[in-house]
C-alpha positions as CSV (number, residue, x, y, z in Angstrom):
1,M,73.7,70.5,-89.6
2,V,71.5,73.4,-88.7
3,S,73.0,76.8,-89.4
4,P,73.0,79.4,-86.6
5,E,70.6,82.2,-87.2
6,P,72.2,85.2,-89.0
7,R,72.7,88.5,-87.2
8,T,71.1,91.6,-88.6
9,A,74.2,93.8,-87.9
10,P,77.7,92.9,-87.0
11,S,78.7,93.3,-83.3
12,S,82.1,94.0,-82.0
13,S,81.4,92.4,-78.6
14,M,79.5,89.1,-78.9
15,T,78.1,87.4,-75.8
16,V,80.0,84.1,-76.0
17,R,80.1,81.3,-73.4
18,V,82.1,78.1,-73.3
19,K,80.4,75.0,-71.9
20,R,80.9,71.3,-71.9
21,V,78.7,69.6,-74.4
22,R,77.0,67.5,-71.7
23,E,75.9,70.5,-69.7
24,E,72.2,71.2,-69.8
25,R,70.8,74.1,-71.9
26,R,69.9,77.3,-70.0
27,D,67.6,79.9,-71.2
28,D,70.4,82.4,-71.8
29,D,72.6,80.0,-73.8
30,G,71.3,81.3,-77.2
31,T,72.7,79.3,-80.1
32,R,74.6,76.2,-78.9
33,V,77.4,75.1,-81.3
34,L,79.6,72.1,-80.9
35,V,83.1,73.2,-82.0
36,D,85.0,70.0,-81.7
37,R,86.4,68.2,-84.8
38,L,85.4,64.8,-83.4
39,W,82.0,63.8,-82.1
40,P,82.2,63.4,-78.3
41,R,82.7,59.8,-77.1
42,G,79.8,58.1,-75.4
43,L,77.3,60.8,-76.5
44,A,74.5,59.8,-78.9
45,K,73.8,62.5,-81.5
46,A,70.1,62.3,-80.5
47,D,71.1,63.2,-76.9
48,A,73.2,66.2,-77.7
49,D,71.4,69.5,-77.1
50,H,73.0,71.6,-79.8
51,D,71.9,73.7,-82.7
52,A,74.9,73.2,-85.0
53,W,78.2,71.3,-85.3
54,L,81.0,73.3,-86.9
55,R,83.9,70.9,-86.9
56,D,85.9,73.0,-89.4
57,V,86.5,75.7,-86.7
58,A,88.3,73.2,-84.5
59,P,92.1,72.9,-84.5
60,S,93.7,70.7,-87.1
61,P,94.3,67.1,-86.0
62,E,98.1,67.8,-86.1
63,L,97.8,70.8,-83.7
64,R,95.4,68.9,-81.4
65,R,97.8,66.0,-81.2
66,W,100.8,68.3,-80.5
67,F,98.9,70.2,-77.8
68,G,97.7,67.0,-76.1
69,H,95.7,69.2,-73.6
70,D,99.0,70.1,-71.9
71,P,98.5,73.4,-70.0
72,A,102.3,74.1,-70.3
73,R,101.8,74.3,-74.1
74,Y,98.6,76.4,-74.0
75,D,100.1,79.7,-75.0
76,E,101.8,78.3,-78.0
77,F,98.8,76.3,-78.9
78,A,96.6,79.4,-78.7
79,R,99.0,81.2,-81.0
80,R,99.1,78.4,-83.6
81,Y,95.3,77.9,-83.4
82,R,94.7,81.6,-84.1
83,A,96.8,81.3,-87.2
84,E,94.8,78.3,-88.3
85,L,91.6,80.3,-87.9
86,E,92.8,82.7,-90.6
87,A,93.0,79.9,-93.2
88,E,90.2,77.9,-94.9
89,P,88.2,76.0,-94.0
90,A,88.4,77.4,-90.4
91,A,88.0,81.0,-91.6
92,S,84.6,80.3,-93.2
93,A,83.4,78.4,-90.1
94,L,84.6,81.3,-88.0
95,A,82.6,83.7,-90.2
96,T,79.5,81.6,-89.6
97,L,79.9,81.9,-85.9
98,R,80.5,85.7,-86.2
99,D,77.2,85.9,-88.0
100,T,75.2,84.2,-85.3
101,A,72.3,86.2,-83.8
102,G,72.1,86.7,-80.1
103,P,74.2,84.9,-77.4
104,L,76.4,82.1,-78.5
105,T,77.5,79.1,-76.5
106,L,80.5,77.1,-77.7
107,L,80.3,73.5,-76.8
108,T,83.2,71.1,-76.3
109,A,83.8,67.7,-74.8
110,T,87.1,68.9,-73.4
111,R,87.3,68.6,-69.6
112,D,89.7,71.5,-69.1
113,T,87.7,74.3,-70.7
114,E,90.2,76.9,-69.4
115,H,93.0,75.4,-71.5
116,S,90.9,74.6,-74.6
117,H,90.4,75.6,-78.2
118,A,86.9,76.7,-77.3
119,R,88.3,79.3,-74.9
120,V,90.6,80.6,-77.6
121,L,87.8,80.7,-80.1
122,A,85.5,82.6,-77.6
123,E,88.3,85.2,-77.1
124,V,88.7,85.6,-80.9
125,L,84.9,86.0,-81.3
126,R,84.6,88.5,-78.5
127,A,87.5,90.5,-79.9
128,G,86.2,90.5,-83.4
129,S,89.5,89.4,-84.9
130,T,92.0,86.6,-84.9
């Protein structure tokens, strides 16, 4: 795994985007980090245009199964996921993302990015706290 480039000074408002992992890189993507716990089905590692894979920042398998990508459970999922981000190993992975220089693009295989852990993670990073 390649570590994201460290920032020289902490920023309270990061530029953070969420994209599907199969979307092509754009010049303004900055560092592209896959934030899913499992490698995306049907995508060869050699074909993934990403700079790092931080699986420890993803929701726990138990939380992911409970959520089941059900939009009706999203608010409770987001609350539980934020709590998970405060504990190890997620907290260290989150710190790594916070130390990334320049723009950050969070990549996920999830189809519904509006109701995804990547969206919650982007909000946490932009806010500077869980």
